[in-house]
Structure formats: C-alpha cells, structure tokens
TIMI-2910 file (N, C-alpha, C, CB; in pm, 1 decimal, decimal comma, always signed):
<rs>
+----------+----------+----------+----------+----------+----------+----------+----------+----------+----------+----------+----------+------+
!      n_x !      n_y !      n_z !     ca_x !     ca_y !     ca_z !      c_x !      c_y !      c_z !     cb_x !     cb_y !     cb_z ! resn !
+----------+----------+----------+----------+----------+----------+----------+----------+----------+----------+----------+----------+------+
!  +9887,7 !  +6766,0 !  +8168,8 !  +9791,3 !  +6681,4 !  +8345,0 !  +9760,1 !  +6821,7 !  +8372,0 !  +9910,6 !  +6574,2 !  +8524,6 !  Met !
!  +9689,5 !  +6956,7 !  +8281,5 !  +9673,3 !  +7051,6 !  +8314,6 !  +9607,7 !  +7113,6 !  +8480,4 !  +9619,8 !  +7068,9 !  +8213,3 !  Ile !
!  +9697,8 !  +7163,0 !  +8519,5 !  +9584,2 !  +7200,2 !  +8665,1 !  +9514,3 !  +7309,3 !  +8695,6 !  +9643,4 !  +7201,6 !  +8788,5 !  Arg !
!  +9449,5 !  +7237,5 !  +8717,6 !  +9310,3 !  +7435,5 !  +8699,1 !  +9310,6 !  +7451,1 !  +8857,9 !  +9046,2 !  +7410,7 !  +8615,9 !  Lys !
!  +9309,6 !  +7588,0 !  +8896,3 !  +9316,7 !  +7665,5 !  +9047,0 !  +9151,0 !  +7599,4 !  +9048,4 !  +9351,7 !  +7890,8 !  +9059,8 !  Glu !
!  +9136,4 !  +7674,9 !  +9190,2 !  +8993,5 !  +7688,0 !  +9235,2 !  +9011,0 !  +7800,3 !  +9206,8 !  +8934,4 !  +7653,8 !  +9370,9 !  Lys !
!  +8785,7 !  +7829,5 !  +9176,3 !  +8784,3 !  +7944,2 !  +9178,0 !  +8660,2 !  +7959,8 !  +9261,4 !  +8795,0 !  +8001,5 !  +9051,1 !  Thr !
!  +8582,5 !  +8067,8 !  +9300,0 !  +8494,8 !  +8108,2 !  +9405,4 !  +8349,4 !  +8045,4 !  +9304,5 !  +8508,9 !  +8306,1 !  +9453,5 !  Pro !
!  +8283,4 !  +8068,3 !  +9426,1 !  +8229,6 !  +8025,6 !  +9351,1 !  +8058,1 !  +8079,2 !  +9369,8 !  +8273,1 !  +7891,5 !  +9357,9 !  Ser !
!  +7992,8 !  +8120,3 !  +9247,8 !  +7935,5 !  +8235,1 !  +9208,0 !  +7932,6 !  +8343,4 !  +9322,2 !  +7802,9 !  +8203,1 !  +9158,0 !  Arg !
!  +7837,9 !  +8292,9 !  +9433,6 !  +7786,7 !  +8332,5 !  +9547,8 !  +7893,2 !  +8433,5 !  +9602,6 !  +7754,6 !  +8213,2 !  +9637,7 !  Asn !
!  +8040,9 !  +8348,4 !  +9648,3 !  +8060,6 !  +8423,2 !  +9702,6 !  +8120,0 !  +8534,3 !  +9746,3 !  +8055,7 !  +8391,8 !  +9722,9 !  Ala !
!  +8161,0 !  +8623,6 !  +9837,0 !  +8240,8 !  +8785,7 !  +9816,9 !  +8351,4 !  +8759,3 !  +9690,6 !  +8348,8 !  +8846,2 !  +9990,6 !  Pro !
!  +8339,3 !  +8861,0 !  +9652,7 !  +8477,5 !  +8849,3 !  +9529,4 !  +8594,8 !  +8906,8 !  +9586,7 !  +8455,2 !  +8942,0 !  +9374,0 !  Cys !
!  +8759,3 !  +8843,3 !  +9590,7 !  +8815,7 !  +8812,0 !  +9632,9 !  +8846,0 !  +8974,1 !  +9570,9 !  +8860,0 !  +8678,6 !  +9631,7 !  Pro !
!  +8909,6 !  +9046,6 !  +9476,5 !  +8918,7 !  +9170,8 !  +9506,6 !  +8948,2 !  +9222,5 !  +9618,3 !  +8836,0 !  +9214,3 !  +9481,8 !  Cys !
!  +8755,5 !  +9167,8 !  +9659,9 !  +8798,0 !  +9262,4 !  +9775,5 !  +8707,0 !  +9388,8 !  +9799,5 !  +8943,2 !  +9314,9 !  +9746,7 !  Gly !
!  +8564,7 !  +9417,5 !  +9712,4 !  +8494,4 !  +9570,4 !  +9686,4 !  +8406,8 !  +9495,3 !  +9744,1 !  +8461,7 !  +9660,9 !  +9531,5 !  Ser !
!  +8372,9 !  +9393,7 !  +9751,4 !  +8218,3 !  +9411,9 !  +9893,1 !  +8073,4 !  +9313,5 !  +9731,6 !  +8144,7 !  +9740,5 !  +9956,9 !  Gly !
!  +8110,1 !  +9300,7 !  +9650,4 !  +8052,1 !  +9273,3 !  +9567,1 !  +8056,3 !  +9129,2 !  +9563,6 !  +8086,3 !  +9339,0 !  +9472,2 !  Lys !
!  +7948,6 !  +9066,9 !  +9518,1 !  +7934,1 !  +8863,4 !  +9481,0 !  +8051,0 !  +8886,8 !  +9381,7 !  +7739,8 !  +8768,8 !  +9377,0 !  Lys !
!  +8097,1 !  +8731,5 !  +9337,3 !  +8179,2 !  +8738,5 !  +9243,7 !  +8133,8 !  +8729,0 !  +9163,6 !  +8258,7 !  +8684,6 !  +9236,5 !  Ala !
!  +8030,3 !  +8674,0 !  +9167,2 !  +7918,9 !  +8677,3 !  +8963,6 !  +7935,9 !  +8799,7 !  +8899,9 !  +7702,5 !  +8674,4 !  +8962,2 !  Lys !
!  +7887,0 !  +8964,8 !  +9013,4 !  +7902,0 !  +9031,9 !  +8969,2 !  +7997,2 !  +9142,1 !  +8967,5 !  +7831,4 !  +9034,7 !  +8972,6 !  Lys !
!  +8126,4 !  +9045,9 !  +8932,5 !  +8238,7 !  +9129,0 !  +8994,6 !  +8419,2 !  +9060,5 !  +8869,7 !  +8240,7 !  +9066,2 !  +9229,9 !  Cys !
!  +8415,1 !  +8943,0 !  +8957,9 !  +8572,5 !  +8922,2 !  +8868,8 !  +8539,8 !  +8788,7 !  +8854,4 !  +8747,1 !  +8952,3 !  +8952,4 !  Cys !
!  +8469,5 !  +8676,7 !  +8844,3 !  +8455,8 !  +8543,0 !  +8752,0 !  +8494,4 !  +8481,3 !  +8656,3 !  +8385,8 !  +8528,9 !  +8716,4 !  Leu !
!  +8444,5 !  +8570,4 !  +8583,5 !  +8405,6 !  +8582,4 !  +8507,1 !  +8685,1 !  +8547,4 !  +8452,1 !  +8251,8 !  +8745,1 !  +8505,1 !  Asn !
!  +8658,0 !  +8681,0 !  +8463,8 !  +8796,2 !  +8725,9 !  +8470,0 !  +8963,2 !  +8572,0 !  +8526,1 !  +8764,2 !  +8873,9 !  +8610,9 !  Gln !
!  +8818,8 !  +8635,7 !  +8665,2 !  +8929,7 !  +8456,0 !  +8764,5 !  +8924,2 !  +8334,6 !  +8665,6 !  +8821,9 !  +8358,9 !  +8958,7 !  Ile !
!  +8818,2 !  +8337,1 !  +8636,2 !  +8835,4 !  +8148,5 !  +8527,9 !  +8948,3 !  +8230,9 !  +8356,4 !  +8543,7 !  +8051,0 !  +8426,7 !  Lys !
!  +8871,4 !  +8229,4 !  +8408,8 !  +8998,6 !  +8231,7 !  +8269,9 !  +9186,5 !  +8310,2 !  +8301,1 !  +8905,4 !  +8365,7 !  +8118,6 !  Asp !
!  +9181,2 !  +8333,6 !  +8391,7 !  +9295,6 !  +8336,4 !  +8434,6 !  +9351,2 !  +8201,6 !  +8498,8 !  +9295,8 !  +8439,7 !  +8514,9 !  Leu !
!  +9271,6 !  +8142,3 !  +8592,8 !  +9259,0 !  +8024,6 !  +8694,9 !  +9367,5 !  +7883,9 !  +8499,2 !  +8975,4 !  +7983,7 !  +8774,0 !  Ala !
!  +9335,3 !  +7976,1 !  +8326,7 !  +9277,0 !  +7886,9 !  +8329,4 !  +9513,7 !  +7878,0 !  +8244,9 !  +9071,9 !  +7866,2 !  +8250,6 !  Gln !
!  +9570,4 !  +7982,2 !  +8286,8 !  +9682,6 !  +7968,3 !  +8207,6 !  +9780,5 !  +7983,7 !  +8316,8 !  +9695,1 !  +8068,6 !  +8085,6 !  Val !
!  +9890,9 !  +7948,9 !  +8273,3 ! +10003,1 !  +7880,3 !  +8349,6 ! +10079,3 !  +7960,4 !  +8436,5 ! +10095,9 !  +7821,0 !  +8263,2 !  Ala !
! +10067,2 !  +7958,9 !  +8553,7 ! +10170,1 !  +7984,7 !  +8695,8 ! +10235,7 !  +8127,1 !  +8640,6 ! +10319,2 !  +7835,1 !  +8730,9 !  Pro !
! +10328,7 !  +8087,7 !  +8627,2 ! +10479,3 !  +8185,5 !  +8622,7 ! +10348,4 !  +8263,4 !  +8504,0 ! +10701,4 !  +8091,4 !  +8541,3 !  Glu !
! +10287,8 !  +8278,4 !  +8383,5 ! +10195,3 !  +8378,8 !  +8331,6 ! +10122,2 !  +8487,0 !  +8509,8 ! +10045,2 !  +8259,1 !  +8221,4 !  Tyr !
! +10042,3 !  +8365,9 !  +8511,3 ! +10005,9 !  +8430,9 !  +8586,6 ! +10013,9 !  +8494,8 !  +8751,4 !  +9946,5 !  +8394,8 !  +8556,9 !  Arg !
! +10044,3 !  +8486,3 !  +8751,6 ! +10211,9 !  +8578,9 !  +8904,9 ! +10260,3 !  +8658,5 !  +8838,9 ! +10387,6 !  +8480,9 !  +8976,0 !  Arg !
! +10318,2 !  +8672,1 !  +8742,3 ! +10303,1 !  +8878,3 !  +8655,8 ! +10177,6 !  +8899,9 !  +8594,2 ! +10425,5 !  +8926,0 !  +8491,0 !  Ala !
! +10110,5 !  +8861,5 !  +8598,9 ! +10010,3 !  +8860,6 !  +8557,9 !  +9977,9 !  +9022,0 !  +8668,9 !  +9932,8 !  +8700,2 !  +8569,0 !  Tyr !
!  +9937,1 !  +8886,8 !  +8795,2 !  +9879,4 !  +8965,1 !  +8923,6 !  +9998,1 !  +9090,9 !  +8906,8 !  +9884,2 !  +8858,4 !  +9102,0 !  Val !
! +10086,0 !  +9075,7 !  +8986,7 ! +10167,7 !  +9181,7 !  +8978,8 ! +10187,4 !  +9295,6 !  +8902,8 ! +10245,2 !  +9145,0 !  +8973,4 !  Ala !
! +10187,0 !  +9324,0 !  +8783,3 ! +10113,9 !  +9386,0 !  +8690,7 ! +10008,8 !  +9435,5 !  +8765,8 ! +10075,3 !  +9305,8 !  +8580,6 !  Glu !
!  +9880,2 !  +9365,8 !  +8727,3 !  +9800,4 !  +9422,3 !  +8807,0 !  +9842,4 !  +9571,6 !  +8967,4 !  +9748,9 !  +9279,6 !  +8848,8 !  Gln !
!  +9894,6 !  +9469,5 !  +9067,1 !  +9887,1 !  +9513,4 !  +9213,7 ! +10019,3 !  +9689,7 !  +9219,6 !  +9960,5 !  +9329,9 !  +9335,2 !  Leu !
! +10073,4 !  +9655,7 !  +9092,1 ! +10165,4 !  +9764,2 !  +9044,8 ! +10094,1 !  +9879,0 !  +9028,0 ! +10235,1 !  +9735,1 !  +8920,5 !  Ile !
! +10020,7 !  +9888,2 !  +8878,8 !  +9886,4 !  +9957,5 !  +8875,4 !  +9760,6 !  +9966,1 !  +8903,2 !  +9866,7 !  +9968,1 !  +8814,3 !  Arg !
!  +9706,1 !  +9886,1 !  +9060,3 !  +9621,0 !  +9965,5 !  +9132,3 !  +9746,5 ! +10053,3 !  +9217,2 !  +9502,3 !  +9868,2 !  +9229,1 !  Lys !
!  +9856,4 !  +9999,7 !  +9305,5 !  +9936,6 ! +10067,6 !  +9375,0 !  +9960,1 ! +10211,7 !  +9312,6 ! +10052,5 !  +9989,6 !  +9390,2 !  Ala !
! +10054,8 ! +10168,9 !  +9214,3 ! +10037,2 ! +10328,5 !  +9151,4 !  +9906,2 ! +10445,3 !  +9108,5 ! +10095,1 ! +10312,3 !  +9028,9 !  Glu !
!  +9780,7 ! +10422,3 !  +9126,2 !  +9648,6 ! +10458,8 !  +9032,8 !  +9582,5 ! +10475,4 !  +9234,2 !  +9557,4 ! +10279,4 !  +8869,6 !  Ala !
!  +9629,3 ! +10415,4 !  +9270,7 !  +9649,6 ! +10526,3 !  +9452,1 !  +9679,0 ! +10594,9 !  +9501,7 !  +9685,8 ! +10526,9 !  +9539,2 !  Asp !
!  +9777,9 ! +10621,7 !  +9506,6 !  +9892,0 ! +10692,8 !  +9511,6 !  +9855,3 ! +10803,3 !  +9422,0 ! +10016,9 ! +10614,8 !  +9474,3 !  Arg !
!  +9866,7 ! +10825,1 !  +9315,7 !  +9799,6 ! +10936,0 !  +9220,9 !  +9665,2 ! +10984,4 !  +9324,1 !  +9740,7 ! +10858,2 !  +9043,2 !  Ala !
!  +9621,3 ! +10844,8 !  +9304,6 !  +9439,7 ! +10930,6 !  +9368,7 !  +9440,3 ! +10979,1 !  +9535,0 !  +9271,2 ! +10776,9 !  +9367,0 !  Lys !
!  +9593,3 ! +10977,1 !  +9573,8 !  +9629,0 ! +11028,4 !  +9710,4 !  +9684,6 ! +11180,3 !  +9735,6 !  +9732,6 ! +10936,3 !  +9759,5 !  Gln !
!  +9722,5 ! +11193,7 !  +9582,8 !  +9810,2 ! +11280,0 !  +9599,8 !  +9720,7 ! +11399,4 !  +9508,1 !  +9966,4 ! +11226,5 !  +9553,0 !  Glu !
!  +9628,2 ! +11318,2 !  +9475,2 !  +9561,5 ! +11439,0 !  +9407,2 !  +9398,6 ! +11512,2 !  +9530,5 !  +9495,8 ! +11355,7 !  +9215,7 !  Ala !
!  +9420,7 ! +11390,0 !  +9621,4 !  +9317,2 ! +11442,5 !  +9687,1 !  +9343,7 ! +11550,9 !  +9860,6 !  +9232,5 ! +11299,0 !  +9704,2 !  Glu !
!  +9492,1 ! +11518,8 !  +9847,5 !  +9605,9 ! +11616,9 !  +9944,2 !  +9612,2 ! +11723,5 !  +9916,9 !  +9742,8 ! +11593,2 !  +9946,7 !  Ala !
!  +9608,6 ! +11780,9 !  +9716,1 !  +9647,9 ! +11887,1 !  +9619,8 !  +9530,4 ! +11913,8 !  +9679,9 !  +9681,6 ! +11880,8 !  +9453,6 !  Val !
!  +9342,9 ! +11841,7 !  +9647,1 !  +9237,4 ! +11891,2 !  +9687,8 !  +9242,0 ! +12013,0 !  +9863,6 !  +9153,0 ! +11744,3 !  +9692,1 !  Lys !
!  +9330,7 ! +11911,0 !  +9936,3 !  +9293,4 ! +11971,6 ! +10062,4 !  +9361,7 ! +12095,3 ! +10071,3 !  +9323,1 ! +11887,0 ! +10180,2 !  Val !
!  +9511,1 ! +12097,4 ! +10100,9 !  +9635,5 ! +12196,3 ! +10039,0 !  +9504,3 ! +12331,8 !  +9999,8 !  +9750,8 ! +12103,4 !  +9851,1 !  Met !
!  +9476,4 ! +12339,4 !  +9914,4 !  +9370,4 ! +12373,1 !  +9795,5 !  +9250,3 ! +12511,6 !  +9923,4 !  +9254,0 ! +12155,2 !  +9720,7 !  Glu !
!  +9258,1 ! +12430,8 ! +10024,7 !  +9121,3 ! +12459,8 ! +10075,1 !  +9134,8 ! +12463,2 ! +10226,1 !  +9011,8 ! +12350,0 ! +10027,1 !  Lys !
!  +9307,0 ! +12440,0 ! +10218,3 !  +9384,9 ! +12528,5 ! +10331,2 !  +9369,8 ! +12679,5 ! +10306,8 !  +9549,4 ! +12496,0 ! +10332,2 !  Val !
!  +9305,7 ! +12801,5 ! +10464,8 !  +9295,4 ! +12971,0 ! +10419,7 !  +9397,9 ! +12999,9 ! +10495,3 !  +9151,8 ! +13074,0 ! +10456,3 !  Lys !
!  +9415,3 ! +13131,6 ! +10354,5 !  +9630,8 ! +13207,1 ! +10448,5 !  +9613,5 ! +13173,5 ! +10521,2 !  +9712,2 ! +13369,1 ! +10497,2 !  Glu !
!  +9696,6 ! +13188,7 ! +10632,6 !  +9716,3 ! +13239,4 ! +10774,0 !  +9678,9 ! +13381,5 ! +10850,7 !  +9842,2 ! +13230,9 ! +10785,6 !  Pro !
!  +9605,3 ! +13307,2 ! +10915,2 !  +9573,5 ! +13527,0 ! +10954,5 !  +9657,5 ! +13538,2 ! +11035,5 !  +9408,9 ! +13611,5 ! +11042,7 !  Val !
!  +9670,0 ! +13752,6 ! +10989,6 !  +9755,6 ! +13822,3 ! +11077,9 !  +9701,4 ! +13842,5 ! +11215,4 !  +9788,1 ! +13947,3 ! +11021,8 !  Leu !
!  +9783,8 ! +13875,8 ! +11288,3 !  +9737,4 ! +13881,0 ! +11352,4 !  +9656,1 ! +14096,8 ! +11309,5 !  +9836,9 ! +13809,3 ! +11467,8 !  Pro !
!  +9542,1 ! +14088,2 ! +11445,8 !  +9487,4 ! +14201,4 ! +11365,5 !  +9606,9 ! +14321,4 ! +11497,3 !  +9248,6 ! +14214,7 ! +11365,8 !  Gln !
!  +9539,3 ! +14459,2 ! +11505,4 !  +9634,9 ! +14561,2 ! +11503,8 !  +9571,1 ! +14660,8 ! +11519,4 !  +9713,4 ! +14573,4 ! +11401,1 !  Arg !
!  +9624,6 ! +14734,9 ! +11671,2 !  +9470,0 ! +14879,5 ! +11658,0 !  +9509,3 ! +14945,3 ! +11717,9 !  +9305,6 ! +14875,1 ! +11710,5 !  Tyr !
!  +9553,6 ! +15074,7 ! +11705,0 !  +9563,6 ! +15239,5 ! +11771,1 !  +9540,9 ! +15215,4 ! +11878,7 !  +9469,0 ! +15361,1 ! +11730,1 !  Asp !
!  +9568,7 ! +15371,3 ! +11925,1 !  +9546,3 ! +15294,0 ! +12085,2 !  +9392,3 ! +15377,3 ! +12130,4 !  +9715,0 ! +15343,0 ! +12231,9 !  Asp !
!  +9325,0 ! +15405,1 ! +11996,0 !  +9140,5 ! +15439,6 ! +12007,0 !  +9061,8 ! +15249,0 ! +12005,6 !  +9066,3 ! +15568,7 ! +11793,2 !  Asn !
!  +9147,8 ! +15208,8 ! +11953,3 !  +9100,5 ! +15074,2 ! +11986,6 !  +8987,2 ! +15048,8 ! +11766,9 !  +8957,7 ! +15094,0 ! +12206,1 !  Gly !
!  +9072,8 ! +15146,6 ! +11675,6 !  +9070,6 ! +15091,1 ! +11588,2 !  +9124,2 ! +15031,6 ! +11534,2 !  +9053,2 ! +15119,7 ! +11549,7 !  Asn !
!  +9092,4 ! +14949,3 ! +11426,5 !  +9175,8 ! +14883,3 ! +11393,9 !  +9191,0 ! +14876,6 ! +11251,6 !  +9161,4 ! +14783,1 ! +11449,8 !  Leu !
!  +9347,9 ! +14891,9 ! +11215,4 !  +9427,7 ! +14932,0 ! +11163,3 !  +9425,6 ! +14852,3 ! +10989,7 !  +9538,9 ! +14916,6 ! +11264,1 !  Ile !
!  +9416,0 ! +14896,3 ! +10920,7 !  +9421,8 ! +14764,5 ! +10761,5 !  +9535,8 ! +14762,5 ! +10840,5 !  +9426,0 ! +14799,1 ! +10540,7 !  Ser !
!  +9605,0 ! +14717,6 ! +10707,6 !  +9773,6 ! +14615,5 ! +10639,9 !  +9805,7 ! +14680,6 ! +10580,5 !  +9791,0 ! +14476,6 ! +10550,5 !  Leu !
!  +9671,6 ! +14788,0 ! +10515,1 !  +9725,0 ! +14873,7 ! +10373,7 !  +9773,9 ! +14978,1 ! +10453,0 !  +9603,2 ! +14930,9 ! +10242,6 !  Asn !
!  +9712,0 ! +15074,2 ! +10548,3 !  +9745,3 ! +15147,8 ! +10653,4 !  +9877,0 ! +15148,0 ! +10733,8 !  +9658,5 ! +15124,5 ! +10726,2 !  Asp !
!  +9900,6 ! +15003,9 ! +10761,4 ! +10031,4 ! +15079,1 ! +10882,8 ! +10162,3 ! +15018,4 ! +10800,7 ! +10027,9 ! +14999,5 ! +11099,8 !  Ser !
! +10130,7 ! +15007,3 ! +10669,1 ! +10237,2 ! +14983,4 ! +10514,9 ! +10316,1 ! +15172,1 ! +10507,6 ! +10084,5 ! +14934,2 ! +10303,3 !  Asn !
! +10153,9 ! +15154,6 ! +10497,5 ! +10192,3 ! +15316,8 ! +10426,2 ! +10305,4 ! +15455,3 ! +10557,9 !  +9970,8 ! +15410,6 ! +10390,6 !  Thr !
! +10197,2 ! +15428,8 ! +10675,9 ! +10252,0 ! +15421,0 ! +10809,4 ! +10444,5 ! +15415,7 ! +10799,7 ! +10174,5 ! +15266,6 ! +10883,3 !  Ala !
! +10459,0 ! +15313,8 ! +10753,6 ! +10572,3 ! +15327,4 ! +10765,3 ! +10667,9 ! +15373,3 ! +10652,6 ! +10596,9 ! +15229,3 ! +10810,0 !  Asn !
! +10624,6 ! +15398,4 ! +10538,1 ! +10703,3 ! +15428,3 ! +10475,4 ! +10723,5 ! +15554,7 ! +10456,5 ! +10694,2 ! +15375,6 ! +10395,6 !  Ala !
+----------+----------+----------+----------+----------+----------+----------+----------+----------+----------+----------+----------+------+
</rs>
C-alpha cells in the first residue's frame, strides 16, 4: 500500500508563501512530490530550503553593497580664515607645507 500525502486544493493559498493560489504556483510540483517516498521527499525539501537560504543571503549581501555604495563620504569640518572666508582643503594643505 502506498501512502499518498494530502495536497492543497486548487484554490487554496500556495504553501510556499507566495500569496498566489496553489493552482497558479506550486500545485503540480506538490502533487509530483507527494508521490515520492518520504525519505527522498525530506531530502529534496531540505535541499530546496538550503538553496533558498543561500539565495536569500546572496540577495541581502547584494543589497548591503548597494547601500554602502550610496553612503556618501564623510563631510569634513569646514575651516574659515580670520575674515570668515571658507578655506578649501587644498589651501590648508599648501599652507602647512
């Protein structure tokens, strides 16, 4: 006797969490997977979870790089001379030399 796993109905939300109906998302994959022996199914699901976690981590790293690229260079304090005129950074370097 082969035990068949219960699958979601066509109009039920997909268990993957996409928010779509199962019939428009993963229903065929779920039906195919339900017919596989449980020990193989667990290995397949574990592999898919690991791949998703790795993809999510790569996406987060890419987003972090984008944020770091958008960060401007720190603003240096501005210096003024005795008359209140702004001294450029190049002027202060040549004055010290």
